[in-house]
MDAnalysis code that builds the backbone (N, CA, C; Angstrom):
import MDAnalysis as mda
import numpy as np

u = mda.Universe.empty(420, n_residues=140, atom_resindex=np.repeat(np.arange(140), 3), trajectory=True)
u.add_TopologyAttr("name", ["N", "CA", "C"] * 140)
u.add_TopologyAttr("resid", np.arange(1, 141))
u.add_TopologyAttr("resname", ["MET", "LYS", "ASP", "ARG", "ILE", "SER", "SER", "VAL", "LYS", "ASN", "PHE", "LYS", "LYS", "TYR", "TYR", "ASN", "ASN", "TYR", "ALA", "GLY", "ASN", "ASN", "ASN", "LEU", "LYS", "ILE", "SER", "GLY", "HIS", "LEU", "LYS", "LYS", "ARG", "ASN", "PHE", "THR", "ARG", "ASN", "ASN", "ASN", "SER", "LEU", "ARG", "ALA", "ILE", "PHE", "VAL", "ILE", "PHE", "MET", "LEU", "ILE", "MET", "PHE", "THR", "VAL", "ALA", "VAL", "SER", "HIS", "LEU", "MET", "THR", "VAL", "SER", "ALA", "SER", "ASP", "GLU", "GLY", "HIS", "LYS", "SER", "GLU", "PRO", "GLN", "LEU", "ARG", "TYR", "TYR", "THR", "SER", "ILE", "SER", "ILE", "GLU", "ALA", "ASP", "GLU", "THR", "LEU", "TRP", "ASN", "ILE", "ALA", "GLU", "GLU", "TYR", "ASN", "ASN", "GLY", "GLU", "GLU", "SER", "ASN", "THR", "HIS", "TYR", "ILE", "ASN", "SER", "ILE", "LYS", "SER", "LEU", "ASN", "ASN", "MET", "ASN", "SER", "ASP", "THR", "LEU", "TYR", "SER", "GLY", "GLN", "ASN", "LEU", "ILE", "VAL", "TYR", "TYR", "PHE", "SER", "SER", "GLU", "ILE", "LYS", "ASN"])
u.atoms.positions = np.array([
    [151.852, 37.629, 163.336],
    [151.985, 39.035, 163.215],
    [152.082, 39.442, 161.754],
    [152.806, 38.615, 161.007],
    [152.901, 38.894, 159.591],
    [151.542, 38.849, 158.938],
    [150.749, 37.883, 159.362],
    [149.405, 37.780, 158.794],
    [148.579, 39.018, 159.129],
    [148.790, 39.474, 160.348],
    [148.030, 40.630, 160.773],
    [148.447, 41.870, 159.977],
    [149.740, 42.051, 159.773],
    [150.221, 43.180, 158.994],
    [149.699, 43.074, 157.571],
    [149.793, 41.887, 156.995],
    [149.293, 41.733, 155.627],
    [147.795, 41.953, 155.592],
    [147.058, 41.536, 156.622],
    [145.624, 41.765, 156.612],
    [145.321, 43.255, 156.787],
    [146.127, 43.987, 157.569],
    [145.940, 45.431, 157.708],
    [146.237, 46.116, 156.384],
    [147.336, 45.669, 155.722],
    [147.647, 46.231, 154.405],
    [146.523, 45.946, 153.427],
    [146.031, 44.718, 153.458],
    [144.918, 44.369, 152.561],
    [143.681, 45.204, 152.883],
    [143.437, 45.406, 154.192],
    [142.294, 46.207, 154.589],
    [142.427, 47.637, 154.071],
    [143.649, 48.219, 154.265],
    [143.872, 49.581, 153.778],
    [143.698, 49.646, 152.262],
    [144.274, 48.629, 151.591],
    [144.154, 48.589, 150.129],
    [142.690, 48.468, 149.734],
    [141.967, 47.577, 150.398],
    [140.555, 47.374, 150.114],
    [139.763, 48.644, 150.426],
    [140.053, 49.258, 151.575],
    [139.353, 50.470, 151.989],
    [139.600, 51.591, 150.991],
    [140.866, 51.791, 150.613],
    [141.178, 52.849, 149.650],
    [140.488, 52.597, 148.313],
    [140.512, 51.356, 147.861],
    [139.836, 51.034, 146.597],
    [138.337, 51.246, 146.704],
    [137.790, 50.770, 147.828],
    [136.346, 50.901, 148.012],
    [135.954, 52.370, 148.115],
    [136.669, 53.131, 148.936],
    [136.359, 54.552, 149.118],
    [136.539, 55.305, 147.814],
    [137.612, 54.963, 147.100],
    [137.843, 55.623, 145.813],
    [136.739, 55.334, 144.830],
    [136.315, 54.057, 144.732],
    [135.230, 53.704, 143.813],
    [133.921, 54.335, 144.233],
    [133.698, 54.385, 145.534],
    [132.471, 54.984, 146.034],
    [132.424, 56.467, 145.681],
    [133.559, 57.149, 145.845],
    [133.605, 58.564, 145.465],
    [133.345, 58.733, 143.981],
    [133.912, 57.859, 143.171],
    [133.669, 57.925, 141.731],
    [132.200, 57.720, 141.432],
    [131.622, 56.736, 142.147],
    [130.200, 56.489, 141.920],
    [129.380, 57.712, 142.326],
    [129.734, 58.300, 143.454],
    [128.990, 59.469, 143.899],
    [129.184, 60.625, 142.930],
    [130.463, 60.885, 142.563],
    [130.694, 61.999, 141.646],
    [130.067, 61.714, 140.288],
    [130.094, 60.461, 139.830],
    [129.441, 60.113, 138.570],
    [127.950, 60.347, 138.653],
    [127.375, 60.003, 139.781],
    [125.948, 60.212, 139.974],
    [125.629, 61.710, 139.988],
    [126.481, 62.489, 140.665],
    [126.270, 63.930, 140.705],
    [126.408, 64.533, 139.313],
    [127.392, 64.069, 138.563],
    [127.558, 64.578, 137.201],
    [126.329, 64.262, 136.365],
    [125.818, 63.045, 136.495],
    [124.644, 62.654, 135.737],
    [123.454, 63.516, 136.145],
    [123.322, 63.785, 137.431],
    [122.238, 64.595, 137.927],
    [122.350, 66.033, 137.413],
    [123.552, 66.611, 137.419],
    [123.760, 67.957, 136.891],
    [123.457, 68.003, 135.406],
    [123.845, 66.969, 134.669],
    [123.555, 66.916, 133.236],
    [122.050, 66.902, 133.015],
    [121.334, 66.158, 133.831],
    [119.887, 66.103, 133.703],
    [119.279, 67.469, 133.999],
    [119.791, 68.146, 135.030],
    [119.294, 69.490, 135.320],
    [119.569, 70.434, 134.164],
    [120.789, 70.379, 133.604],
    [121.137, 71.233, 132.471],
    [120.254, 70.904, 131.276],
    [120.017, 69.623, 131.054],
    [119.192, 69.190, 129.930],
    [117.766, 69.695, 130.110],
    [117.245, 69.614, 131.338],
    [115.899, 70.124, 131.602],
    [115.844, 71.635, 131.407],
    [116.889, 72.331, 131.793],
    [116.939, 73.783, 131.599],
    [116.924, 74.118, 130.116],
    [117.691, 73.376, 129.328],
    [117.705, 73.616, 127.882],
    [116.346, 73.342, 127.272],
    [115.687, 72.294, 127.736],
    [114.342, 71.997, 127.238],
    [113.386, 73.132, 127.573],
    [113.457, 73.631, 128.784],
    [112.574, 74.724, 129.196],
    [112.833, 75.974, 128.358],
    [114.088, 76.295, 128.121],
    [114.433, 77.451, 127.295],
    [113.921, 77.259, 125.880],
    [114.058, 76.069, 125.338],
    [113.585, 75.775, 123.981],
    [112.067, 75.910, 123.901],
    [111.364, 75.386, 124.893],
    [109.900, 75.472, 124.900],
    [109.463, 76.931, 124.985],
    [110.103, 77.715, 125.827],
    [109.761, 79.135, 125.950],
    [110.031, 79.857, 124.637],
    [111.161, 79.560, 124.004],
    [111.498, 80.171, 122.717],
    [110.447, 79.824, 121.663],
    [110.031, 78.568, 121.617],
    [109.036, 78.146, 120.620],
    [107.691, 78.825, 120.892],
    [107.322, 78.979, 122.163],
    [106.075, 79.666, 122.484],
    [106.120, 81.125, 122.045],
    [107.251, 81.773, 122.249],
    [107.401, 83.159, 121.812],
    [107.292, 83.254, 120.294],
    [107.971, 82.353, 119.574],
    [107.919, 82.364, 118.112],
    [106.494, 82.114, 117.623],
    [105.784, 81.190, 118.257],
    [104.408, 80.891, 117.882],
    [103.527, 82.118, 118.103],
    [103.702, 82.795, 119.234],
    [102.916, 83.987, 119.540],
    [103.179, 85.095, 118.523],
    [104.437, 85.295, 118.166],
    [104.784, 86.315, 117.171],
    [104.158, 85.979, 115.823],
    [104.245, 84.714, 115.415],
    [103.685, 84.304, 114.117],
    [102.175, 84.503, 114.088],
    [101.488, 84.105, 115.143],
    [100.030, 84.245, 115.183],
    [99.632, 85.715, 115.185],
    [100.332, 86.540, 115.962],
    [99.983, 87.962, 115.985],
    [100.244, 88.612, 114.634],
    [101.310, 88.179, 113.945],
    [101.589, 88.719, 112.608],
    [100.480, 88.328, 111.635],
    [100.053, 87.079, 111.682],
    [98.984, 86.634, 110.790],
    [97.685, 87.377, 111.074],
    [97.404, 87.618, 112.344],
    [96.185, 88.342, 112.689],
    [96.254, 89.788, 112.215],
    [97.425, 90.399, 112.304],
    [97.599, 91.773, 111.847],
    [97.438, 91.859, 110.339],
    [98.037, 90.922, 109.620],
    [97.946, 90.913, 108.160],
    [96.510, 90.678, 107.724],
    [95.816, 89.736, 108.350],
    [94.440, 89.470, 107.939],
    [93.534, 90.645, 108.282],
    [93.793, 91.333, 109.400],
    [92.984, 92.500, 109.748],
    [93.211, 93.638, 108.768],
    [94.458, 93.836, 108.336],
    [94.732, 94.903, 107.384],
    [94.189, 94.555, 106.002],
    [94.138, 93.270, 105.653],
    [93.576, 92.859, 104.368],
    [92.075, 93.092, 104.327],
    [91.398, 92.930, 105.458],
    [89.952, 93.123, 105.491],
    [89.588, 94.566, 105.179],
    [90.407, 95.513, 105.596],
    [90.141, 96.918, 105.336],
    [90.387, 97.305, 103.895],
    [91.173, 96.538, 103.148],
    [91.540, 96.882, 101.775],
    [90.877, 95.987, 100.740],
    [89.898, 95.200, 101.139],
    [89.244, 94.333, 100.163],
    [88.300, 95.182, 99.321],
    [88.793, 95.599, 98.185],
    [87.981, 96.373, 97.268],
    [88.103, 95.732, 95.898],
    [87.376, 96.284, 94.985],
    [87.421, 95.754, 93.634],
    [88.801, 95.995, 93.030],
    [89.203, 95.150, 92.104],
    [90.514, 95.343, 91.481],
    [90.560, 96.654, 90.706],
    [91.710, 97.293, 90.756],
    [91.895, 98.574, 90.078],
    [92.398, 98.321, 88.653],
    [91.759, 98.962, 87.693],
    [92.156, 98.853, 86.291],
    [92.896, 100.124, 85.894],
    [93.847, 99.988, 84.984],
    [94.627, 101.136, 84.526],
    [94.014, 101.666, 83.224],
    [93.776, 102.979, 83.208],
    [93.247, 103.652, 82.029],
    [94.215, 104.758, 81.620],
    [94.258, 105.046, 80.308],
    [95.143, 106.091, 79.774],
    [94.294, 107.225, 79.234],
    [94.820, 108.442, 79.376],
    [94.151, 109.621, 78.828],
    [95.214, 110.642, 78.421],
    [94.829, 111.559, 77.584],
    [95.736, 112.615, 77.144],
    [95.324, 113.904, 77.835],
    [96.323, 114.641, 78.325],
    [96.051, 115.919, 78.979],
    [96.896, 117.000, 78.319],
    [96.432, 118.226, 78.433],
    [97.164, 119.376, 77.916],
    [97.733, 120.137, 79.114],
    [99.025, 120.421, 79.061],
    [99.719, 121.065, 80.174],
    [99.369, 122.550, 80.208],
    [99.055, 123.033, 81.402],
    [98.761, 124.454, 81.609],
    [99.980, 125.115, 82.256],
    [99.970, 126.418, 82.331],
    [101.097, 127.166, 82.902],
    [101.343, 126.755, 84.348],
    [102.613, 126.664, 84.712],
    [103.068, 126.333, 86.074],
    [102.664, 124.935, 86.544],
    [102.333, 124.047, 85.640],
    [101.999, 122.675, 86.028],
    [103.283, 121.845, 86.057],
    [103.384, 120.954, 87.032],
    [104.580, 120.107, 87.171],
    [104.180, 118.640, 87.126],
    [105.178, 117.803, 86.920],
    [104.920, 116.364, 86.939],
    [104.426, 115.917, 88.314],
    [104.921, 116.576, 89.347],
    [104.480, 116.232, 90.698],
    [102.985, 116.536, 90.887],
    [102.521, 117.679, 90.357],
    [101.088, 118.015, 90.429],
    [100.248, 116.997, 89.665],
    [100.751, 116.591, 88.507],
    [100.030, 115.594, 87.703],
    [99.950, 114.273, 88.466],
    [101.058, 113.871, 89.106],
    [101.071, 112.624, 89.874],
    [100.083, 112.691, 91.031],
    [100.013, 113.829, 91.699],
    [99.076, 113.969, 92.811],
    [97.620, 113.917, 92.348],
    [97.370, 114.388, 91.127],
    [95.998, 114.401, 90.613],
    [95.570, 113.047, 90.046],
    [96.439, 112.377, 89.316],
    [96.045, 111.155, 88.608],
    [96.462, 109.855, 89.301],
    [97.464, 109.888, 90.127],
    [97.894, 108.681, 90.831],
    [97.077, 108.571, 92.113],
    [96.265, 107.529, 92.211],
    [95.397, 107.410, 93.384],
    [95.973, 106.470, 94.451],
    [97.288, 106.364, 94.507],
    [97.913, 105.595, 95.582],
    [98.267, 104.166, 95.235],
    [98.034, 103.771, 94.007],
    [98.406, 102.407, 93.621],
    [99.920, 102.229, 93.560],
    [100.644, 103.322, 93.365],
    [102.114, 103.296, 93.326],
    [102.633, 104.628, 93.858],
    [103.915, 104.676, 94.164],
    [104.475, 105.917, 94.702],
    [104.480, 106.990, 93.619],
    [104.448, 108.255, 94.042],
    [104.460, 109.360, 93.080],
    [105.742, 109.372, 92.251],
    [106.862, 109.023, 92.885],
    [108.137, 108.976, 92.148],
    [108.076, 107.937, 91.028],
    [107.541, 106.770, 91.335],
    [107.412, 105.719, 90.311],
    [106.436, 106.159, 89.222],
    [105.356, 106.787, 89.635],
    [104.373, 107.270, 88.670],
    [104.993, 108.295, 87.724],
    [105.744, 109.255, 88.277],
    [106.389, 110.282, 87.451],
    [107.376, 109.654, 86.478],
    [108.181, 108.720, 86.947],
    [109.130, 108.041, 86.058],
    [108.408, 107.267, 84.957],
    [107.274, 106.673, 85.274],
    [106.495, 105.948, 84.265],
    [105.920, 106.900, 83.218],
    [105.425, 108.049, 83.669],
    [104.878, 109.052, 82.739],
    [105.982, 109.576, 81.825],
    [107.158, 109.845, 82.391],
    [108.288, 110.305, 81.577],
    [108.662, 109.251, 80.540],
    [108.690, 108.013, 80.922],
    [109.027, 106.930, 79.992],
    [107.947, 106.776, 78.921],
    [106.703, 106.863, 79.325],
    [105.571, 106.727, 78.403],
    [105.571, 107.829, 77.347],
    [106.021, 109.020, 77.714],
    [106.021, 110.167, 76.795],
    [107.402, 110.464, 76.216],
    [108.346, 109.549, 76.377],
    [109.721, 109.701, 75.867],
    [110.348, 111.023, 76.323],
    [110.228, 111.326, 77.594],
    [110.776, 112.566, 78.154],
    [112.127, 112.277, 78.798],
    [113.096, 113.179, 78.568],
    [114.424, 113.049, 79.172],
    [114.592, 113.937, 80.394],
    [113.714, 114.926, 80.567],
    [113.837, 115.840, 81.707],
    [112.459, 116.017, 82.346],
    [112.440, 116.748, 83.440],
    [111.188, 117.010, 84.157],
    [110.495, 118.276, 83.660],
    [111.037, 118.919, 82.674],
    [110.515, 120.202, 82.198],
    [109.237, 119.997, 81.386],
    [108.212, 120.766, 81.743],
    [106.944, 120.759, 81.002],
    [106.708, 122.149, 80.428],
    [106.055, 122.181, 79.248],
    [105.773, 123.446, 78.587],
    [104.269, 123.630, 78.470],
    [103.824, 124.850, 78.615],
    [102.405, 125.160, 78.491],
    [101.937, 124.791, 77.089],
    [100.807, 124.071, 77.007],
    [100.258, 123.624, 75.729],
    [100.769, 122.249, 75.306],
    [101.761, 121.711, 75.990],
    [102.297, 120.381, 75.671],
    [101.234, 119.336, 76.022],
    [101.137, 118.281, 75.212],
    [100.214, 117.177, 75.478],
    [100.985, 115.992, 76.057],
    [100.417, 115.397, 77.090],
    [101.020, 114.216, 77.728],
    [99.993, 113.103, 77.816],
    [100.487, 111.897, 77.696],
    [99.650, 110.732, 77.966],
    [99.915, 110.335, 79.417],
    [98.848, 110.259, 80.191],
    [98.960, 109.845, 81.593],
    [98.000, 108.678, 81.821],
    [98.212, 108.001, 82.912],
    [97.295, 106.915, 83.257],
    [96.783, 107.121, 84.671],
    [95.662, 106.475, 84.935],
    [95.051, 106.518, 86.255],
    [94.403, 105.171, 86.519],
    [94.037, 104.926, 87.739],
    [93.440, 103.657, 88.125],
    [91.996, 103.873, 88.544],
    [91.146, 102.925, 88.157],
    [89.736, 102.989, 88.536],
    [89.177, 101.576, 88.649],
    [88.195, 101.395, 89.516],
    [87.583, 100.081, 89.653],
    [86.393, 99.906, 88.712],
    [85.883, 100.997, 88.173],
    [84.757, 100.871, 87.255],
    [85.237, 100.574, 85.831],
    [84.484, 99.782, 85.132],
    [84.852, 99.388, 83.769],
    [84.320, 100.448, 82.800],
    [85.233, 100.982, 81.988],
    [84.878, 102.038, 81.033],
    [85.141, 101.525, 79.634],
    [84.347, 102.023, 78.682],
    [84.534, 101.628, 77.274],
    [85.245, 102.691, 76.513],
])
């Protein structure tokens, strides 16, 4: 009887150990499987992100090259000339007439003021100013 009790105890001990290890193996396997699923999900997200970035980069390059094709013209050269100011003429009017879009009108006006050593925007009738303009043709 003692042997039987000890064998039942051993069986219970063996069963508990076996069942416990089996559960660990199963849960370990499930954890590994979930990790693989998570890893595959991260890979898929990364691939989608890279495809989006590639698409954005290619579309940007195509846009830039298309806009460059429309602006391929001869290089613009800067020329200087002297003008005489007439009544009611402003620096803004001069910028609109002589600046052909190579730079902003504000920058052009500031450059003209600097070129003529002007401290204010005031112009006087009969005053002479040096202005510049851009042209693609070569002049002597």
